[in-house]
C-alpha positions in Angstrom: 132.0 62.3 -16.1 132.0 61.4 -19.8 135.9 60.7 -19.6 135.5 58.3 -16.6 132.7 56.4 -18.5 135.0 56.4 -21.5 137.8 55.0 -19.9 135.3 52.0 -18.4 134.0 51.6 -21.9 137.5 51.2 -23.4 139.0 49.1 -20.5 136.2 46.6 -20.7 137.8 45.2 -24.0 141.5 44.9 -22.6 143.0 41.7 -21.7 141.5 39.9 -18.4 145.1 39.3 -17.2 145.2 43.1 -16.9 142.0 43.2 -15.0 144.2 43.7 -11.4 146.8 45.7 -13.1 147.0 48.4 -15.6 142.9 48.0 -16.0 142.3 49.0 -12.4 145.1 51.4 -12.3 143.7 53.5 -15.0 140.4 53.2 -13.8 141.3 54.5 -10.5 143.3 57.5 -11.9 140.3 58.5 -13.9 137.7 58.3 -10.9 140.5 59.9 -8.7 140.7 62.9 -11.2 136.9 63.5 -11.5 136.5 62.9 -7.4 139.5 65.5 -6.6 137.9 68.0 -9.0 134.5 67.5 -7.3 136.1 67.9 -3.9 137.9 71.2 -4.8 134.6 72.5 -6.3 133.3 72.0 -2.7 135.8 74.0 -1.1 135.0 77.7 -0.1 138.1 79.5 -2.0 139.7 79.7 -5.4 143.0 78.8 -3.9 141.8 75.7 -2.5 139.7 74.6 -5.8 143.0 75.7 -7.7 145.0 73.1 -5.6 142.8 70.4 -6.0 142.2 71.2 -9.6 145.8 70.9 -9.8 146.0 67.4 -8.6 143.2 66.2 -10.8 145.4 67.4 -13.7 148.2 65.0 -12.4 145.7 62.1 -12.3 144.6 63.0 -15.8 148.3 62.8 -16.9 148.6 59.2 -15.2 145.4 58.2 -17.1 147.2 59.5 -20.3 150.5 57.7 -19.6 148.6 54.8 -18.6 146.5 54.7 -22.3 149.6 55.0 -23.7 151.4 51.9 -22.1 148.3 49.9 -23.1 148.5 51.0 -26.5 152.0 49.9 -26.7 151.1 46.6 -25.3 148.5 46.1 -27.9 145.6 46.3 -25.5 142.2 47.3 -27.0 141.8 48.5 -30.5 143.7 51.5 -32.0 140.7 53.4 -32.8 139.3 53.4 -29.3 142.4 54.2 -27.8 142.7 57.2 -30.2 139.1 58.2 -29.3 140.0 57.9 -25.7 143.3 59.8 -25.9 141.6 62.7 -27.8 138.9 63.0 -25.1 141.8 62.9 -22.5 143.6 65.6 -24.5 140.2 67.7 -24.4 139.9 67.3 -20.9 143.6 68.6 -20.4 142.5 71.5 -22.3 139.4 72.2 -20.0 141.6 71.7 -16.7 144.3 74.1 -18.0 141.6 76.8 -18.5 140.0 76.0 -15.3 143.5 76.3 -13.5 144.2 79.6 -15.4 141.0 81.0 -14.6 141.3 80.1 -10.7 144.6 81.4 -10.3 143.1 84.8 -11.6 140.3 85.0 -9.4 141.1 86.1 -5.8 138.0 84.5 -4.1 134.9 82.6 -4.7 131.2 83.2 -3.4 
């Protein structure tokens, strides 16, 4: 949840002409990542959760790519972009750990 809030805070400062372009896209990918993870958590088995976590990981990769594009275009401050990329890297590590754990777990209660 904190990562999605960080994406919103950083993108508030992006150029207004990107409101319906890159800004909307990165926000959508961040929300999708979190929502897909929540949906997977609500599924009964580890295999289904792992599938959703894998999709969420893909959305997180989209977020990272879009932030890098925005950085290349000069959107936002370099400090806020660096902090956001650091946050995304942290979530990457967490999701990879979760995926590894779910692949080792045959079932969930």
